[in-house]
All heavy atoms as an XYZ file, in Angstrom:
665
protein
N       0.826     -1.193     -0.001
C       0.011     -0.003     -0.007
C       0.884      1.245      0.001
O       1.886      1.280      0.702
C      -0.898     -0.014      1.213
C      -1.815      1.192      1.318
S      -2.865      1.172      2.787
C      -4.239      0.282      2.137
N       0.518      2.228     -0.752
C       1.264      3.485     -0.825
C       1.161      4.237      0.487
O       0.110      4.254      1.128
C       0.757      4.371     -1.943
C       1.054      3.801     -3.317
O       2.011      3.034     -3.451
O       0.284      4.112     -4.235
N       2.243      4.914      0.868
C       2.215      5.745      2.044
C       1.438      7.029      1.751
O       1.497      7.516      0.616
C       3.619      6.111      2.479
C       4.439      4.955      2.992
C       5.795      5.420      3.464
O       6.212      6.534      3.247
N       6.500      4.516      4.110
N       0.709      7.563      2.743
C       0.030      8.830      2.525
C       1.026      9.923      2.189
O       2.141      9.944      2.714
C      -0.664      9.107      3.840
C      -0.563      7.872      4.632
C       0.509      7.044      4.057
N       0.654     10.820      1.294
C       1.580     11.880      0.931
C       0.957     13.248      1.187
O      -0.253     13.388      1.368
C       1.945     11.749     -0.539
O       0.813     11.904     -1.338
N       1.783     14.232      1.208
C       1.337     15.605      1.365
C       1.102     16.177     -0.035
O       1.894     15.947     -0.929
C       2.430     16.438      2.087
O       2.689     15.798      3.358
C       1.976     17.845      2.326
N       0.029     16.927     -0.186
C      -0.324     17.513     -1.478
C      -0.425     19.018     -1.316
O      -0.712     19.513     -0.218
C      -1.658     16.957     -1.970
C      -1.597     15.471     -2.189
O      -0.962     15.025     -3.098
N      -2.252     14.710     -1.337
N      -0.244     19.739     -2.407
C      -0.360     21.201     -2.434
C      -1.528     21.582     -3.341
O      -1.711     20.995     -4.397
C       0.923     21.852     -2.966
C       2.208     21.579     -2.222
C       3.370     22.298     -2.875
C       2.085     21.977     -0.755
N      -2.302     22.597     -2.911
C      -3.328     23.140     -3.762
C      -2.694     24.077     -4.792
O      -1.536     24.473     -4.639
C      -4.358     23.905     -2.944
O      -3.722     25.021     -2.295
C      -5.057     23.043     -1.910
N      -3.470     24.454     -5.775
C      -2.994     25.416     -6.745
C      -2.762     26.764     -6.045
O      -3.526     27.115     -5.133
C      -4.014     25.601     -7.880
N      -1.756     27.523     -6.440
C      -1.503     28.790     -5.797
C      -2.497     29.876     -6.179
O      -3.046     29.860     -7.273
C      -0.092     29.131     -6.293
C       0.010     28.474     -7.608
C      -0.803     27.226     -7.482
N      -2.686     30.824     -5.269
C      -3.482     32.004     -5.491
C      -2.543     33.178     -5.244
O      -1.742     33.152     -4.316
C      -4.686     32.086     -4.511
C      -5.601     30.905     -4.762
C      -5.427     33.393     -4.674
C      -6.713     30.761     -3.679
N      -2.646     34.218     -6.056
C      -1.729     35.372     -5.930
C      -2.485     36.537     -5.314
O      -3.498     36.996     -5.860
C      -1.153     35.731     -7.277
C      -0.414     34.582     -7.886
C      -1.031     33.709     -8.777
C       0.886     34.325     -7.521
C      -0.326     32.611     -9.299
C       1.599     33.237     -8.043
C       0.966     32.409     -8.933
N      -1.964     37.030     -4.185
C      -2.613     38.169     -3.514
C      -2.219     39.450     -4.237
O      -1.366     39.487     -5.145
C      -2.187     38.246     -2.056
O      -0.820     38.566     -1.966
N      -2.802     40.576     -3.837
C      -2.535     41.864     -4.465
C      -1.068     42.282     -4.396
O      -0.557     42.950     -5.285
C      -3.432     42.932     -3.827
N      -0.392     41.864     -3.316
C       1.021     42.216     -3.172
C       1.969     41.143     -3.701
O       3.150     41.084     -3.348
C       1.343     42.521     -1.711
C       1.201     41.327     -0.780
O       0.742     40.278     -1.222
O       1.590     41.446      0.393
N       1.453     40.245     -4.550
C       2.207     39.159     -5.195
C       2.641     38.049     -4.226
O       3.498     37.242     -4.574
C       3.431     39.687     -5.938
O       3.014     40.510     -6.975
N       2.061     38.007     -3.048
C       2.336     36.883     -2.136
C       1.614     35.670     -2.705
O       0.459     35.765     -3.169
C       1.838     37.202     -0.721
O       2.566     38.311     -0.235
C       2.039     36.009      0.215
N       2.273     34.538     -2.657
C       1.663     33.309     -3.153
C       0.982     32.607     -1.981
O       1.611     32.318     -0.977
C       2.738     32.359     -3.760
C       2.103     31.069     -4.258
C       3.477     33.075     -4.864
N      -0.314     32.360     -2.099
C      -1.081     31.651     -1.056
C      -1.393     30.260     -1.579
O      -1.794     30.089     -2.726
C      -2.385     32.387     -0.762
C      -2.234     33.679     -0.029
C      -1.141     34.215      0.556
C      -3.277     34.660      0.140
N      -1.403     35.413      1.116
C      -2.709     35.730      0.865
C      -4.592     34.730     -0.230
C      -3.456     36.843      1.227
C      -5.322     35.832      0.129
C      -4.769     36.880      0.866
N      -1.258     29.280     -0.734
C      -1.602     27.916     -1.078
C      -1.840     27.137      0.198
O      -1.551     27.601      1.299
C      -0.500     27.265     -1.911
C       0.794     27.059     -1.170
C       1.103     25.837     -0.592
C       1.726     28.094     -1.059
C       2.305     25.650      0.099
C       2.916     27.927     -0.388
C       3.209     26.711      0.187
N      -2.382     25.945      0.055
C      -2.612     25.072      1.190
C      -1.915     23.755      0.942
O      -1.670     23.376     -0.196
C      -4.093     24.802      1.392
O      -4.762     25.976      1.787
N      -1.575     23.095      2.021
C      -1.024     21.739      1.966
C      -2.000     20.877      2.742
O      -2.587     21.317      3.722
C       0.366     21.720      2.599
N      -2.128     19.647      2.257
C      -3.033     18.738      2.978
C      -2.502     17.316      2.872
O      -1.790     16.978      1.929
C      -4.467     18.828      2.427
C      -4.606     18.498      0.965
C      -4.983     17.219      0.581
C      -4.385     19.463     -0.022
C      -5.100     16.904     -0.776
C      -4.520     19.139     -1.373
C      -4.889     17.859     -1.736
O      -5.014     17.577     -3.066
N      -2.863     16.544      3.858
C      -2.440     15.167      3.897
C      -3.341     14.315      4.776
O      -4.012     14.861      5.668
N      -3.357     13.058      4.548
C      -4.156     12.133      5.351
C      -3.634     12.173      6.770
O      -2.437     12.089      6.994
C      -4.078     10.704      4.756
C      -4.827      9.719      5.657
C      -4.647     10.680      3.346
N      -4.523     12.314      7.726
C      -4.160     12.274      9.127
C      -3.896     13.633      9.746
O      -3.854     13.741     10.952
N      -3.734     14.675      8.950
C      -3.515     15.986      9.579
C      -4.323     17.096      8.921
O      -4.367     18.200      9.424
C      -2.023     16.351      9.621
C      -1.288     16.493      8.303
C      -0.680     15.490      7.605
C      -1.088     17.689      7.573
N      -0.129     15.996      6.474
C      -0.333     17.329      6.427
C      -1.424     19.030      7.759
C       0.061     18.259      5.442
C      -1.034     19.934      6.773
C      -0.319     19.561      5.653
N      -4.985     16.875      7.858
C      -5.908     17.870      7.274
C      -5.179     18.912      6.429
O      -4.171     18.657      5.813
N      -5.746     20.123      6.474
C      -5.242     21.248      5.691
C      -4.492     22.248      6.532
O      -4.779     22.416      7.697
C      -6.426     22.032      5.064
C      -6.977     21.427      3.818
C      -7.923     20.391      3.884
C      -6.544     21.848      2.573
C      -8.440     19.828      2.730
C      -7.080     21.275      1.423
C      -8.013     20.289      1.487
O      -8.504     19.752      0.368
N      -3.537     22.931      5.905
C      -2.840     24.040      6.563
C      -2.569     25.058      5.455
O      -2.124     24.718      4.357
C      -1.541     23.554      7.183
S      -0.802     24.763      8.266
N      -2.856     26.350      5.748
C      -2.665     27.409      4.767
C      -1.260     28.049      4.918
O      -0.791     28.231      6.022
C      -3.750     28.479      4.984
N      -0.683     28.414      3.779
C       0.626     29.007      3.755
C       0.680     30.242      2.889
O      -0.128     30.379      1.969
C       1.669     27.995      3.186
C       1.860     26.824      4.050
C       1.096     25.646      3.905
C       2.817     26.845      5.072
C       1.292     24.585      4.725
C       3.000     25.761      5.891
C       2.236     24.622      5.727
N       1.598     31.154      3.215
C       1.869     32.309      2.420
C       3.363     32.278      2.083
O       4.205     31.975      2.917
C       1.551     33.587      3.221
N       3.656     32.586      0.837
C       5.036     32.572      0.359
C       5.303     33.943     -0.302
O       4.812     34.206     -1.395
C       5.195     31.449     -0.640
C       6.579     31.039     -1.072
C       7.454     30.635      0.069
C       6.487     29.868     -2.062
N       6.067     34.808      0.391
C       6.327     36.149     -0.178
C       7.030     36.031     -1.543
O       7.858     35.119     -1.743
C       7.243     36.802      0.850
C       6.975     36.055      2.113
C       6.669     34.639      1.683
N       6.694     36.947     -2.432
C       7.310     36.920     -3.784
C       8.815     37.023     -3.689
O       9.536     36.441     -4.532
C       6.688     37.994     -4.671
O       6.885     39.276     -4.085
N       9.347     37.753     -2.720
C      10.816     37.861     -2.586
C      11.407     36.496     -2.319
O      12.484     36.191     -2.846
C      11.176     38.809     -1.428
C      10.725     40.222     -1.589
C       9.272     40.442     -1.136
O       8.660     39.561     -0.499
O       8.730     41.493     -1.479
N      10.756     35.675     -1.524
C      11.244     34.324     -1.230
C      11.165     33.455     -2.474
O      12.088     32.666     -2.718
C      10.450     33.716     -0.067
O      10.573     34.584      1.073
C      10.934     32.334      0.273
N      10.112     33.613     -3.246
C       9.972     32.814     -4.472
C      11.108     33.174     -5.431
O      11.682     32.272     -6.078
C       8.598     33.041     -5.144
C       8.484     32.233     -6.416
C       7.454     32.685     -4.185
N      11.438     34.438     -5.548
C      12.540     34.829     -6.413
C      13.868     34.335     -5.888
O      14.682     33.769     -6.633
C      12.551     36.358     -6.568
S      11.144     37.025     -7.470
N      14.105     34.538     -4.578
C      15.400     34.198     -3.996
C      15.659     32.687     -3.912
O      16.731     32.213     -4.249
C      15.495     34.813     -2.595
C      16.792     34.518     -1.859
C      16.815     35.070     -0.457
O      16.009     36.014     -0.160
O      17.609     34.558      0.339
N      14.654     31.946     -3.482
C      14.858     30.525     -3.210
C      14.321     29.563     -4.242
O      14.805     28.428     -4.372
C      14.272     30.167     -1.839
C      14.977     30.806     -0.702
C      16.387     30.267     -0.615
C      17.100     30.743      0.639
N      18.422     30.123      0.787
N      13.317     29.995     -5.007
C      12.727     29.075     -5.975
C      13.059     29.493     -7.425
O      12.673     28.823     -8.375
C      11.194     29.004     -5.814
C      10.767     28.435     -4.456
C       9.239     28.386     -4.381
C      11.332     27.085     -4.181
N      13.776     30.597     -7.584
C      14.295     30.968     -8.907
C      13.422     31.755     -9.832
O      13.731     31.825    -11.028
N      12.367     32.358     -9.334
C      11.547     33.213    -10.208
C      12.396     34.394    -10.671
O      13.120     35.012     -9.886
C      10.311     33.752     -9.474
N      12.315     34.751    -11.963
C      13.116     35.806    -12.526
C      12.647     37.182    -12.086
O      13.414     38.120    -12.004
C      13.135     35.726    -14.048
N      11.321     37.315    -11.807
C      10.739     38.575    -11.375
C       9.425     38.262    -10.653
O       9.081     37.094    -10.450
C      10.544     39.514    -12.545
C       9.720     38.887    -13.674
O       8.674     38.329    -13.442
N      10.232     39.010    -14.897
N       8.674     39.293    -10.317
C       7.449     39.107     -9.548
C       6.180     38.985    -10.393
O       5.078     39.141     -9.856
C       7.275     40.277     -8.566
C       8.306     40.314     -7.507
C       8.039     41.477     -6.573
N       8.965     41.524     -5.495
C       8.891     42.430     -4.534
N       7.974     43.347     -4.553
N       9.780     42.431     -3.572
N       6.309     38.731    -11.669
C       5.096     38.561    -12.480
C       4.449     37.253    -12.094
O       5.075     36.291    -11.655
C       5.438     38.542    -13.981
O       6.290     37.422    -14.257
C       6.116     39.843    -14.420
N       3.133     37.209    -12.295
C       2.370     36.003    -11.962
C       2.895     34.812    -12.724
O       3.014     33.714    -12.160
C       0.863     36.230    -12.301
O       0.392     37.332    -11.535
C       0.058     35.012    -11.933
N       3.268     34.975    -13.973
C       3.798     33.878    -14.785
C       5.070     33.307    -14.179
O       5.222     32.087    -14.052
C       4.055     34.377    -16.181
C       4.506     33.308    -17.146
C       4.652     33.854    -18.547
C       5.101     32.781    -19.496
N       5.223     33.267    -20.871
N       6.003     34.170    -13.768
C       7.240     33.709    -13.192
C       7.040     33.063    -11.812
O       7.646     32.050    -11.482
C       8.257     34.863    -13.078
C       8.915     35.208    -14.358
C       9.872     34.072    -14.806
O      10.687     33.579    -14.046
N       9.710     33.664    -16.052
N       6.180     33.667    -11.013
C       5.876     33.133     -9.663
C       5.234     31.735     -9.774
O       5.572     30.828     -9.021
C       4.997     34.055     -8.863
C       5.619     35.427     -8.514
C       4.596     36.327     -7.853
C       6.850     35.283     -7.629
N       4.309     31.579    -10.738
C       3.638     30.300    -10.922
C       4.652     29.241    -11.412
O       4.666     28.117    -10.895
C       2.504     30.424    -11.939
C       1.761     29.147    -12.269
C       1.126     28.540    -11.022
C       0.668     29.434    -13.311
N       5.487     29.596    -12.355
C       6.490     28.652    -12.848
C       7.425     28.217    -11.724
O       7.678     27.009    -11.538
C       7.308     29.314    -13.973
C       8.428     28.465    -14.565
C       7.873     27.182    -15.196
C       9.176     29.271    -15.621
N       7.921     29.166    -10.937
C       8.832     28.828     -9.832
C       8.113     27.983     -8.768
O       8.693     27.030     -8.233
C       9.364     30.099     -9.185
N       6.834     28.266     -8.487
C       6.067     27.472     -7.544
C       5.968     26.034     -8.044
O       6.205     25.085     -7.269
C       4.655     28.083     -7.374
C       3.761     27.324     -6.433
C       3.795     27.557     -5.074
C       2.916     26.325     -6.922
C       2.978     26.828     -4.206
C       2.115     25.623     -6.071
C       2.126     25.876     -4.699
N       5.601     25.852     -9.286
C       5.447     24.509     -9.849
C       6.752     23.746     -9.836
O       6.802     22.562     -9.474
C       4.866     24.555    -11.262
C       3.429     24.995    -11.301
C       2.457     24.082    -10.602
O       2.689     22.840    -10.571
O       1.468     24.581    -10.039
N       7.837     24.413    -10.222
C       9.128     23.752    -10.250
C       9.714     23.496     -8.854
O      10.546     22.620     -8.672
C      10.114     24.553    -11.081
C       9.814     24.634    -12.585
C      10.764     25.595    -13.304
C       9.829     23.254    -13.229
N       9.261     24.310     -7.875
C       9.786     24.177     -6.525
C       8.915     23.387     -5.576
O       9.114     23.411     -4.360
N       7.921     22.659     -6.081
C       7.006     21.931     -5.234
C       7.740     20.955     -4.286
O       7.391     20.846     -3.133
C       5.952     21.160     -6.056
C       4.808     22.028     -6.455
C       3.736     21.189     -7.133
C       2.542     22.067     -7.420
N       1.481     21.307     -8.114
N       8.710     20.245     -4.805
C       9.433     19.272     -3.960
C      10.106     20.007     -2.780
O      10.060     19.541     -1.649
C      10.463     18.510     -4.768
C      11.179     17.437     -3.992
C      12.136     16.709     -4.863
N      11.438     16.140     -6.020
C      11.331     14.806     -6.228
N      11.937     13.984     -5.421
N      10.679     14.366     -7.279
N      10.716     21.115     -3.081
C      11.378     21.936     -2.025
C      10.343     22.483     -1.029
O      10.557     22.489      0.165
C      12.129     23.089     -2.672
C      13.070     23.817     -1.778
C      13.907     24.847     -2.517
O      13.910     24.904     -3.741
N      14.638     25.654     -1.770
N       9.177     22.891     -1.509
C       8.137     23.396     -0.654
C       7.595     22.270      0.252
O       7.396     22.465      1.444
C       6.961     23.978     -1.469
C       7.246     25.310     -2.154
C       6.154     25.635     -3.133
C       7.411     26.401     -1.135
N       7.378     21.098     -0.331
C       6.902     19.957      0.457
C       7.888     19.603      1.567
O       7.467     19.335      2.696
C       6.624     18.759     -0.429
C       5.407     18.869     -1.326
C       5.411     17.762     -2.372
C       4.144     18.819     -0.500
N       9.156     19.637      1.276
C      10.161     19.323      2.268
C      10.133     20.355      3.372
O      10.179     20.006      4.543
C      11.548     19.286      1.599
C      12.614     18.969      2.580
N      12.803     17.710      3.152
C      13.605     19.747      3.110
C      13.818     17.776      3.998
N      14.334     18.977      3.966
N      10.020     21.636      3.039
C       9.958     22.693      4.050
C       8.739     22.539      4.945
O       8.805     22.718      6.143
C       9.962     24.053      3.362
N       7.595     22.228      4.318
C       6.364     22.061      5.089
C       6.440     20.874      6.031
O       6.048     20.952      7.185
C       5.143     21.896      4.117
C       4.909     23.234      3.429
C       3.912     21.402      4.830
C       3.991     23.136      2.218
N       7.045     19.803      5.585
C       7.210     18.621      6.423
C       8.111     18.858      7.602
O       7.994     18.215      8.623
C       7.654     17.436      5.596
C       6.586     16.943      4.629
C       7.076     15.962      3.613
O       8.296     15.717      3.529
O       6.226     15.450      2.860
N       9.064     19.794      7.484
C       9.968     20.122      8.552
C       9.420     21.167      9.512
O       9.940     21.351     10.610
C      11.297     20.643      7.974
C      11.996     19.668      7.042
C      12.250     18.314      7.689
O      12.763     18.249      8.804
N      11.894     17.253      7.006
N       8.397     21.872      9.099
C       7.847     22.998      9.873
C       6.880     22.480     10.939
O       6.099     21.585     10.691
C       7.092     23.930      8.891
C       6.662     25.227      9.466
C       7.698     26.269      9.174
C       7.168     27.630      9.531
N       8.252     28.472      9.976
N       6.936     23.087     12.107
C       5.974     22.808     13.178
C       4.670     23.519     12.785
O       4.646     24.727     12.633
C       6.482     23.273     14.517
N       3.602     22.773     12.618
C       2.336     23.316     12.165
C       1.400     23.553     13.365
O       1.026     22.627     14.051
C       1.655     22.380     11.183
C       2.516     22.016      9.941
C       1.810     20.996      9.076
C       2.878     23.266      9.150
N       1.030     24.790     13.593
C       0.106     25.096     14.701
C      -1.296     24.622     14.330
O      -1.644     24.572     13.148
C       0.152     26.611     14.832
C       0.506     27.098     13.453
C       1.412     26.019     12.881
N      -2.071     24.244     15.305
C      -3.444     23.815     15.090
C      -4.461     24.938     15.184
O      -5.644     24.670     15.386
N      -4.004     26.159     15.007
C      -4.895     27.303     15.201
C      -5.604     27.758     13.944
O      -6.486     28.626     14.012
C      -4.086     28.489     15.741
O      -3.051     28.802     14.826
C      -3.483     28.186     17.120
N      -5.239     27.248     12.797
C      -5.881     27.597     11.547
C      -5.356     28.864     10.895
O      -5.890     29.282      9.854
N      -4.350     29.476     11.429
C      -3.794     30.686     10.828
C      -2.872     30.371      9.677
O      -2.284     29.280      9.598
C      -3.055     31.519     11.903
C      -1.895     30.786     12.494
C      -1.404     31.414     13.788
O      -2.229     31.704     14.656
O      -0.180     31.586     13.916
N      -2.733     31.295      8.751
C      -1.867     31.116      7.617
C      -0.422     31.265      8.067
O      -0.062     32.176      8.756
C      -2.176     32.183      6.543
C      -1.469     31.968      5.247
C      -1.899     32.989      4.196
N      -3.326     32.962      3.935
C      -3.943     32.161      3.052
N      -3.220     31.288      2.389
N      -5.228     32.222      2.899
N       0.429     30.336      7.656
C       1.828     30.296      8.026
C       2.668     30.882      6.876
O       2.529     30.449      5.751
C       2.307     28.866      8.321
C       1.488     28.276      9.466
C       3.768     28.814      8.592
C       1.645     26.800      9.580
N       3.477     31.866      7.172
C       4.354     32.465      6.183
C       5.655     31.686      6.181
O       6.298     31.549      7.207
C       4.612     33.963      6.492
O       3.353     34.651      6.472
C       5.533     34.562      5.453
N       6.018     31.222      5.000
C       7.296     30.550      4.807
C       8.340     31.592      4.433
O       8.138     32.398      3.550
C       7.233     29.496      3.727
C       6.295     28.309      4.026
C       6.177     27.407      2.794
C       6.735     27.520      5.219
N       9.481     31.559      5.095
C      10.549     32.519      4.818
C      11.660     31.837      3.979
O      11.624     30.616      3.797
C      11.143     33.039      6.119
O      11.817     31.982      6.793
N      12.616     32.624      3.560
C      13.738     32.049      2.834
C      14.474     31.045      3.709
O      14.987     30.043      3.195
C      14.676     33.192      2.388
N      14.559     31.286      5.001
C      15.215     30.360      5.903
C      14.520     28.987      5.969
O      15.171     27.981      6.208
C      15.310     30.971      7.295
N      13.203     28.964      5.753
C      12.464     27.709      5.776
C      12.805     26.851      4.560
O      12.686     25.640      4.593
C      10.976     27.985      5.804
C      10.512     28.619      7.081
O      11.061     28.279      8.159
O       9.622     29.481      7.032
N      13.180     27.498      3.465
C      13.444     26.778      2.242
C      14.915     26.482      2.134
O      15.399     25.695      1.381
C      12.967     27.579      0.976
C      11.485     27.879      1.001
C      11.125     28.729     -0.211
C      10.669     26.614      0.978
């Protein structure tokens, strides 16, 4: 039997170009995340803050994001967690 895995929802872009997404997995539910555009450029390789570049970097960086999420202590309060460059 396959082990349960963590999945990411499609990203949503806020007015200030922050990338919002959720991660979910069997046994722990959903958790919301925010990824500042500066972090996407610095750590995931987006060339600039355009939606196209942020989306491309998000898609190519999913493995890195999943690893960061799995290492992060997730609060049970339902608040959105901001991932920093240090998390990645």
